[in-house]
Biopython code that builds the backbone (N, CA, C, O; Angstrom):
import numpy as np
from Bio.PDB.StructureBuilder import StructureBuilder

atoms = [
    (1, "UNK", "N", (16.050, -17.149, 25.842)),
    (1, "UNK", "CA", (14.623, -17.009, 26.075)),
    (1, "UNK", "C", (13.893, -18.222, 25.542)),
    (1, "UNK", "O", (14.259, -18.781, 24.508)),
    (2, "UNK", "N", (12.882, -18.614, 26.241)),
    (2, "UNK", "CA", (12.100, -19.751, 25.775)),
    (2, "UNK", "C", (11.056, -19.276, 24.762)),
    (2, "UNK", "O", (10.752, -18.086, 24.675)),
    (3, "UNK", "N", (10.532, -20.196, 24.025)),
    (3, "UNK", "CA", (9.544, -19.859, 23.001)),
    (3, "UNK", "C", (8.257, -19.314, 23.592)),
    (3, "UNK", "O", (7.612, -18.462, 22.981)),
    (4, "UNK", "N", (7.872, -19.786, 24.766)),
    (4, "UNK", "CA", (6.623, -19.321, 25.373)),
    (4, "UNK", "C", (6.712, -17.857, 25.780)),
    (4, "UNK", "O", (5.743, -17.114, 25.627)),
    (5, "UNK", "N", (7.855, -17.437, 26.291)),
    (5, "UNK", "CA", (8.032, -16.030, 26.669)),
    (5, "UNK", "C", (8.031, -15.163, 25.423)),
    (5, "UNK", "O", (7.413, -14.098, 25.415)),
    (6, "UNK", "N", (8.709, -15.595, 24.377)),
    (6, "UNK", "CA", (8.780, -14.834, 23.141)),
    (6, "UNK", "C", (7.408, -14.739, 22.479)),
    (6, "UNK", "O", (7.042, -13.671, 21.988)),
    (7, "UNK", "N", (6.642, -15.826, 22.454)),
    (7, "UNK", "CA", (5.337, -15.806, 21.805)),
    (7, "UNK", "C", (4.349, -14.938, 22.590)),
    (7, "UNK", "O", (3.505, -14.283, 21.979)),
    (8, "UNK", "N", (4.428, -14.913, 23.910)),
    (8, "UNK", "CA", (3.525, -14.060, 24.684)),
    (8, "UNK", "C", (3.869, -12.593, 24.499)),
    (8, "UNK", "O", (2.979, -11.743, 24.526)),
    (9, "UNK", "N", (5.140, -12.285, 24.312)),
    (9, "UNK", "CA", (5.547, -10.905, 24.067)),
    (9, "UNK", "C", (5.042, -10.459, 22.699)),
    (9, "UNK", "O", (4.591, -9.322, 22.559)),
    (10, "UNK", "N", (5.106, -11.312, 21.698)),
    (10, "UNK", "CA", (4.618, -10.983, 20.365)),
    (10, "UNK", "C", (3.112, -10.768, 20.387)),
    (10, "UNK", "O", (2.623, -9.832, 19.754)),
    (11, "UNK", "N", (2.375, -11.593, 21.085)),
    (11, "UNK", "CA", (0.931, -11.429, 21.194)),
    (11, "UNK", "C", (0.593, -10.115, 21.882)),
    (11, "UNK", "O", (-0.334, -9.421, 21.467)),
    (12, "UNK", "N", (1.323, -9.772, 22.910)),
    (12, "UNK", "CA", (1.081, -8.535, 23.641)),
    (12, "UNK", "C", (1.330, -7.331, 22.739)),
    (12, "UNK", "O", (0.520, -6.404, 22.711)),
    (13, "UNK", "N", (2.430, -7.333, 22.006)),
    (13, "UNK", "CA", (2.733, -6.220, 21.112)),
    (13, "UNK", "C", (1.715, -6.143, 19.973)),
    (13, "UNK", "O", (1.324, -5.050, 19.566)),
    (14, "UNK", "N", (1.289, -7.287, 19.462)),
    (14, "UNK", "CA", (0.286, -7.309, 18.406)),
    (14, "UNK", "C", (-1.030, -6.724, 18.923)),
    (14, "UNK", "O", (-1.699, -5.982, 18.203)),
    (15, "UNK", "N", (-1.399, -7.045, 20.135)),
    (15, "UNK", "CA", (-2.610, -6.486, 20.733)),
    (15, "UNK", "C", (-2.521, -4.978, 20.894)),
    (15, "UNK", "O", (-3.496, -4.265, 20.660)),
    (16, "UNK", "N", (-1.352, -4.493, 21.294)),
    (16, "UNK", "CA", (-1.161, -3.044, 21.432)),
    (16, "UNK", "C", (-1.282, -2.343, 20.082)),
    (16, "UNK", "O", (-1.847, -1.254, 19.984)),
    (17, "UNK", "N", (-0.744, -2.983, 19.043)),
    (17, "UNK", "CA", (-0.816, -2.393, 17.710)),
    (17, "UNK", "C", (-2.266, -2.310, 17.245)),
    (17, "UNK", "O", (-2.683, -1.291, 16.695)),
    (18, "UNK", "N", (-3.028, -3.362, 17.459)),
    (18, "UNK", "CA", (-4.444, -3.370, 17.061)),
    (18, "UNK", "C", (-5.222, -2.297, 17.816)),
    (18, "UNK", "O", (-5.996, -1.551, 17.216)),
    (19, "UNK", "N", (-5.021, -2.220, 19.118)),
    (19, "UNK", "CA", (-5.722, -1.207, 19.925)),
    (19, "UNK", "C", (-5.337, 0.199, 19.477)),
    (19, "UNK", "O", (-6.195, 1.076, 19.376)),
    (20, "UNK", "N", (-4.061, 0.416, 19.211)),
    (20, "UNK", "CA", (-3.601, 1.727, 18.751)),
    (20, "UNK", "C", (-4.231, 2.084, 17.413)),
    (20, "UNK", "O", (-4.641, 3.228, 17.218)),
    (21, "UNK", "N", (-4.317, 1.135, 16.489)),
    (21, "UNK", "CA", (-4.949, 1.394, 15.196)),
    (21, "UNK", "C", (-6.431, 1.719, 15.351)),
    (21, "UNK", "O", (-6.939, 2.640, 14.711)),
    (22, "UNK", "N", (-7.117, 0.967, 16.195)),
    (22, "UNK", "CA", (-8.545, 1.223, 16.411)),
    (22, "UNK", "C", (-8.758, 2.607, 17.022)),
    (22, "UNK", "O", (-9.631, 3.356, 16.581)),
    (23, "UNK", "N", (-7.969, 2.941, 18.024)),
    (23, "UNK", "CA", (-8.102, 4.260, 18.653)),
    (23, "UNK", "C", (-7.721, 5.377, 17.685)),
    (23, "UNK", "O", (-8.312, 6.457, 17.717)),
    (24, "UNK", "N", (-6.743, 5.123, 16.830)),
    (24, "UNK", "CA", (-6.363, 6.118, 15.825)),
    (24, "UNK", "C", (-7.492, 6.368, 14.836)),
    (24, "UNK", "O", (-7.766, 7.516, 14.485)),
    (25, "UNK", "N", (-8.146, 5.308, 14.388)),
    (25, "UNK", "CA", (-9.272, 5.452, 13.462)),
    (25, "UNK", "C", (-10.422, 6.196, 14.124)),
    (25, "UNK", "O", (-11.039, 7.061, 13.504)),
    (26, "UNK", "N", (-10.712, 5.869, 15.369)),
    (26, "UNK", "CA", (-11.772, 6.576, 16.103)),
    (26, "UNK", "C", (-11.407, 8.051, 16.281)),
    (26, "UNK", "O", (-12.262, 8.924, 16.132)),
    (27, "UNK", "N", (-10.146, 8.329, 16.597)),
    (27, "UNK", "CA", (-9.705, 9.715, 16.757)),
    (27, "UNK", "C", (-9.847, 10.515, 15.473)),
    (27, "UNK", "O", (-10.290, 11.663, 15.502)),
    (28, "UNK", "N", (-9.474, 9.916, 14.347)),
    (28, "UNK", "CA", (-9.616, 10.602, 13.057)),
    (28, "UNK", "C", (-11.090, 10.834, 12.748)),
    (28, "UNK", "O", (-11.462, 11.906, 12.271)),
    (29, "UNK", "N", (-11.928, 9.840, 13.015)),
    (29, "UNK", "CA", (-13.365, 9.988, 12.766)),
    (29, "UNK", "C", (-13.967, 11.093, 13.618)),
    (29, "UNK", "O", (-14.923, 11.742, 13.193)),
    (30, "UNK", "N", (-13.432, 11.322, 14.804)),
    (30, "UNK", "CA", (-13.980, 12.358, 15.677)),
    (30, "UNK", "C", (-13.476, 13.753, 15.309)),
    (30, "UNK", "O", (-14.160, 14.742, 15.574)),
    (31, "UNK", "N", (-12.302, 13.845, 14.708)),
    (31, "UNK", "CA", (-11.756, 15.160, 14.387)),
    (31, "UNK", "C", (-12.170, 15.647, 13.003)),
    (31, "UNK", "O", (-12.095, 16.845, 12.732)),
    (32, "UNK", "N", (-12.606, 14.745, 12.116)),
    (32, "UNK", "CA", (-13.003, 15.145, 10.767)),
    (32, "UNK", "C", (-14.146, 16.170, 10.749)),
    (32, "UNK", "O", (-14.059, 17.133, 9.987)),
    (33, "UNK", "N", (-15.210, 16.014, 11.545)),
    (33, "UNK", "CA", (-16.262, 17.047, 11.528)),
    (33, "UNK", "C", (-15.759, 18.426, 11.978)),
    (33, "UNK", "O", (-16.226, 19.449, 11.479)),
    (34, "UNK", "N", (-14.827, 18.450, 12.900)),
    (34, "UNK", "CA", (-14.278, 19.736, 13.350)),
    (34, "UNK", "C", (-13.478, 20.381, 12.228)),
    (34, "UNK", "O", (-13.588, 21.585, 11.997)),
    (35, "UNK", "N", (-12.676, 19.586, 11.532)),
    (35, "UNK", "CA", (-11.910, 20.113, 10.403)),
    (35, "UNK", "C", (-12.832, 20.583, 9.281)),
    (35, "UNK", "O", (-12.562, 21.597, 8.638)),
    (36, "UNK", "N", (-13.931, 19.840, 9.042)),
    (36, "UNK", "CA", (-14.889, 20.251, 8.020)),
    (36, "UNK", "C", (-15.560, 21.568, 8.411)),
    (36, "UNK", "O", (-15.789, 22.421, 7.553)),
    (37, "UNK", "N", (-15.872, 21.739, 9.680)),
    (37, "UNK", "CA", (-16.497, 22.971, 10.150)),
    (37, "UNK", "C", (-15.566, 24.166, 9.956)),
    (37, "UNK", "O", (-16.002, 25.238, 9.537)),
    (38, "UNK", "N", (-14.292, 23.979, 10.259)),
    (38, "UNK", "CA", (-13.316, 25.061, 10.068)),
    (38, "UNK", "C", (-13.175, 25.379, 8.586)),
    (38, "UNK", "O", (-13.152, 26.546, 8.194)),
    (39, "UNK", "N", (-13.081, 24.343, 7.767)),
    (39, "UNK", "CA", (-12.971, 24.546, 6.321)),
    (39, "UNK", "C", (-14.201, 25.267, 5.774)),
    (39, "UNK", "O", (-14.074, 26.177, 4.955)),
    (40, "UNK", "N", (-15.380, 24.867, 6.219)),
    (40, "UNK", "CA", (-16.622, 25.476, 5.731)),
    (40, "UNK", "C", (-16.760, 26.925, 6.179)),
    (40, "UNK", "O", (-17.421, 27.714, 5.505)),
    (41, "UNK", "N", (-16.163, 27.281, 7.276)),
    (41, "UNK", "CA", (-16.275, 28.658, 7.751)),
    (41, "UNK", "C", (-15.557, 29.642, 6.837)),
    (41, "UNK", "O", (-15.834, 30.841, 6.881)),
    (42, "UNK", "N", (-14.644, 29.154, 6.016)),
    (42, "UNK", "CA", (-13.921, 30.012, 5.077)),
    (42, "UNK", "C", (-14.521, 29.976, 3.673)),
    (42, "UNK", "O", (-13.975, 30.588, 2.755)),
    (43, "UNK", "N", (-15.637, 29.267, 3.495)),
    (43, "UNK", "CA", (-16.249, 29.121, 2.185)),
    (43, "UNK", "C", (-17.466, 30.019, 2.054)),
    (43, "UNK", "O", (-18.058, 30.444, 3.047)),
    (44, "UNK", "N", (-17.830, 30.301, 0.798)),
    (44, "UNK", "CA", (-19.098, 30.946, 0.520)),
    (44, "UNK", "C", (-20.198, 29.902, 0.695)),
    (44, "UNK", "O", (-19.951, 28.703, 0.570)),
    (45, "UNK", "N", (-21.418, 30.368, 0.988)),
    (45, "UNK", "CA", (-22.513, 29.431, 1.255)),
    (45, "UNK", "C", (-22.758, 28.489, 0.080)),
    (45, "UNK", "O", (-23.074, 27.317, 0.283)),
    (46, "UNK", "N", (-22.619, 28.981, -1.125)),
    (46, "UNK", "CA", (-22.860, 28.141, -2.302)),
    (46, "UNK", "C", (-21.776, 27.084, -2.497)),
    (46, "UNK", "O", (-21.997, 26.104, -3.208)),
    (47, "UNK", "N", (-20.622, 27.262, -1.887)),
    (47, "UNK", "CA", (-19.507, 26.322, -2.057)),
    (47, "UNK", "C", (-19.452, 25.234, -0.986)),
    (47, "UNK", "O", (-18.664, 24.296, -1.103)),
    (48, "UNK", "N", (-20.262, 25.344, 0.037)),
    (48, "UNK", "CA", (-20.160, 24.412, 1.165)),
    (48, "UNK", "C", (-20.540, 22.992, 0.758)),
    (48, "UNK", "O", (-19.866, 22.041, 1.156)),
    (49, "UNK", "N", (-21.597, 22.831, -0.020)),
    (49, "UNK", "CA", (-22.099, 21.495, -0.348)),
    (49, "UNK", "C", (-21.865, 21.109, -1.801)),
    (49, "UNK", "O", (-22.643, 20.338, -2.364)),
    (50, "UNK", "N", (-20.817, 21.624, -2.413)),
    (50, "UNK", "CA", (-20.514, 21.231, -3.783)),
    (50, "UNK", "C", (-19.972, 19.811, -3.811)),
    (50, "UNK", "O", (-19.353, 19.346, -2.854)),
    (51, "UNK", "N", (-20.212, 19.138, -4.913)),
    (51, "UNK", "CA", (-19.683, 17.784, -5.099)),
    (51, "UNK", "C", (-18.717, 17.815, -6.259)),
    (51, "UNK", "O", (-19.055, 18.408, -7.283)),
    (52, "UNK", "N", (-17.577, 17.241, -6.180)),
    (52, "UNK", "CA", (-16.993, 16.552, -5.035)),
    (52, "UNK", "C", (-16.601, 17.543, -3.942)),
    (52, "UNK", "O", (-16.373, 18.723, -4.205)),
    (53, "UNK", "N", (-16.526, 17.040, -2.717)),
    (53, "UNK", "CA", (-16.217, 17.891, -1.570)),
    (53, "UNK", "C", (-14.830, 18.501, -1.726)),
    (53, "UNK", "O", (-13.907, 17.856, -2.223)),
    (54, "UNK", "N", (-14.698, 19.735, -1.301)),
    (54, "UNK", "CA", (-13.409, 20.423, -1.314)),
    (54, "UNK", "C", (-13.053, 20.805, 0.110)),
    (54, "UNK", "O", (-13.747, 21.601, 0.744)),
    (55, "UNK", "N", (-11.970, 20.233, 0.608)),
    (55, "UNK", "CA", (-11.541, 20.540, 1.979)),
    (55, "UNK", "C", (-10.893, 21.912, 2.045)),
    (55, "UNK", "O", (-11.050, 22.625, 3.036)),
    (56, "UNK", "N", (-10.174, 22.286, 1.011)),
    (56, "UNK", "CA", (-9.527, 23.601, 0.962)),
    (56, "UNK", "C", (-10.298, 24.444, -0.053)),
    (56, "UNK", "O", (-10.341, 24.108, -1.237)),
    (57, "UNK", "N", (-10.906, 25.539, 0.410)),
    (57, "UNK", "CA", (-11.733, 26.335, -0.503)),
    (57, "UNK", "C", (-10.894, 27.025, -1.578)),
    (57, "UNK", "O", (-9.782, 27.490, -1.328)),
    (58, "UNK", "N", (-11.470, 27.075, -2.789)),
    (58, "UNK", "CA", (-10.795, 27.790, -3.881)),
    (58, "UNK", "C", (-10.931, 29.291, -3.688)),
    (58, "UNK", "O", (-10.008, 30.055, -3.974)),
    (59, "UNK", "N", (-12.101, 29.706, -3.196)),
    (59, "UNK", "CA", (-12.329, 31.123, -2.894)),
    (59, "UNK", "C", (-12.476, 31.254, -1.380)),
    (59, "UNK", "O", (-13.300, 30.571, -0.772)),
    (60, "UNK", "N", (-11.690, 32.118, -0.780)),
    (60, "UNK", "CA", (-11.731, 32.295, 0.678)),
    (60, "UNK", "C", (-12.691, 33.433, 1.010)),
    (60, "UNK", "O", (-12.649, 34.498, 0.393)),
    (61, "UNK", "N", (-13.546, 33.193, 1.985)),
    (61, "UNK", "CA", (-14.539, 34.163, 2.419)),
    (61, "UNK", "C", (-14.318, 34.478, 3.899)),
    (61, "UNK", "O", (-14.619, 33.656, 4.766)),
    (62, "UNK", "N", (-13.802, 35.647, 4.176)),
    (62, "UNK", "CA", (-13.609, 36.070, 5.567)),
    (62, "UNK", "C", (-14.814, 36.836, 6.100)),
    (62, "UNK", "O", (-14.862, 37.196, 7.276)),
    (63, "UNK", "N", (-15.787, 37.083, 5.222)),
    (63, "UNK", "CA", (-16.977, 37.833, 5.618)),
    (63, "UNK", "C", (-17.746, 37.116, 6.726)),
    (63, "UNK", "O", (-18.401, 37.770, 7.538)),
    (64, "UNK", "N", (-17.679, 35.798, 6.774)),
    (64, "UNK", "CA", (-18.372, 35.061, 7.841)),
    (64, "UNK", "C", (-17.852, 35.468, 9.216)),
    (64, "UNK", "O", (-18.631, 35.585, 10.162)),
    (65, "UNK", "N", (-16.563, 35.680, 9.332)),
    (65, "UNK", "CA", (-15.987, 36.095, 10.610)),
    (65, "UNK", "C", (-16.311, 37.550, 10.914)),
    (65, "UNK", "O", (-16.535, 37.904, 12.071)),
    (66, "UNK", "N", (-16.338, 38.391, 9.900)),
    (66, "UNK", "CA", (-16.704, 39.796, 10.102)),
    (66, "UNK", "C", (-18.138, 39.880, 10.612)),
    (66, "UNK", "O", (-18.424, 40.631, 11.544)),
    (67, "UNK", "N", (-19.030, 39.120, 10.010)),
    (67, "UNK", "CA", (-20.432, 39.109, 10.443)),
    (67, "UNK", "C", (-20.551, 38.618, 11.886)),
    (67, "UNK", "O", (-21.284, 39.200, 12.685)),
    (68, "UNK", "N", (-19.840, 37.564, 12.211)),
    (68, "UNK", "CA", (-19.917, 37.004, 13.567)),
    (68, "UNK", "C", (-19.437, 38.001, 14.614)),
    (68, "UNK", "O", (-20.007, 38.083, 15.702)),
    (69, "UNK", "N", (-18.401, 38.752, 14.296)),
    (69, "UNK", "CA", (-17.832, 39.694, 15.274)),
    (69, "UNK", "C", (-18.660, 40.973, 15.358)),
    (69, "UNK", "O", (-18.769, 41.559, 16.435)),
    (70, "UNK", "N", (-19.247, 41.420, 14.242)),
    (70, "UNK", "CA", (-19.981, 42.692, 14.270)),
    (70, "UNK", "C", (-21.423, 42.534, 14.740)),
    (70, "UNK", "O", (-21.966, 43.460, 15.342)),
    (71, "UNK", "N", (-22.053, 41.407, 14.489)),
    (71, "UNK", "CA", (-23.451, 41.234, 14.887)),
    (71, "UNK", "C", (-23.616, 40.826, 16.343)),
    (71, "UNK", "O", (-24.669, 41.059, 16.937)),
    (72, "UNK", "N", (-22.610, 40.235, 16.908)),
    (72, "UNK", "CA", (-22.677, 39.769, 18.289)),
    (72, "UNK", "C", (-21.515, 40.364, 19.070)),
    (72, "UNK", "O", (-20.431, 40.542, 18.515)),
    (73, "UNK", "N", (-21.719, 40.677, 20.351)),
    (73, "UNK", "CA", (-20.603, 41.220, 21.161)),
    (73, "UNK", "C", (-19.611, 40.113, 21.556)),
    (73, "UNK", "O", (-19.409, 39.819, 22.734)),
    (74, "UNK", "N", (-19.015, 39.523, 20.542)),
    (74, "UNK", "CA", (-18.153, 38.367, 20.749)),
    (74, "UNK", "C", (-17.016, 38.676, 21.716)),
    (74, "UNK", "O", (-16.759, 37.892, 22.629)),
    (75, "UNK", "N", (-16.339, 39.791, 21.535)),
    (75, "UNK", "CA", (-15.186, 40.098, 22.377)),
    (75, "UNK", "C", (-15.601, 40.431, 23.806)),
    (75, "UNK", "O", (-14.833, 40.189, 24.737)),
    (76, "UNK", "N", (-16.767, 40.965, 23.993)),
    (76, "UNK", "CA", (-17.271, 41.211, 25.339)),
    (76, "UNK", "C", (-17.565, 39.873, 26.034)),
    (76, "UNK", "O", (-17.255, 39.687, 27.211)),
    (77, "UNK", "N", (-18.162, 38.962, 25.286)),
    (77, "UNK", "CA", (-18.446, 37.635, 25.841)),
    (77, "UNK", "C", (-17.155, 36.897, 26.156)),
    (77, "UNK", "O", (-17.079, 36.153, 27.134)),
    (78, "UNK", "N", (-16.156, 37.104, 25.334)),
    (78, "UNK", "CA", (-14.891, 36.409, 25.542)),
    (78, "UNK", "C", (-14.207, 36.924, 26.793)),
    (78, "UNK", "O", (-13.121, 36.459, 27.138)),
]
sb = StructureBuilder()
sb.init_structure("model")
sb.init_model(0)
sb.init_chain("A")
sb.init_seg("    ")
for serial, (resi, resn, name, xyz) in enumerate(atoms, 1):
    if name == "N":
        sb.init_residue(resn, " ", resi, " ")
    sb.init_atom(name, np.array(xyz, "f"), 0.0, 1.0, " ", f" {name:<3s}", serial, name[0])
structure = sb.get_structure()
């Protein structure tokens, strides 16, 4: 193989790596709010905005789901 073919292949692979990293960072940035919303749904209201942030709640609150299902005809809508 000549050097020009090898160097163009390296540039192409390097470009793919950069694009993949950028898209990965964007993907993580887009999924973090969804994960935070799911995490917050299991927390008590007073625990949602505590500092430092806790992704996994120490106290689990399932009452939020009970309220959502009993106050609204969720299963009928589904």
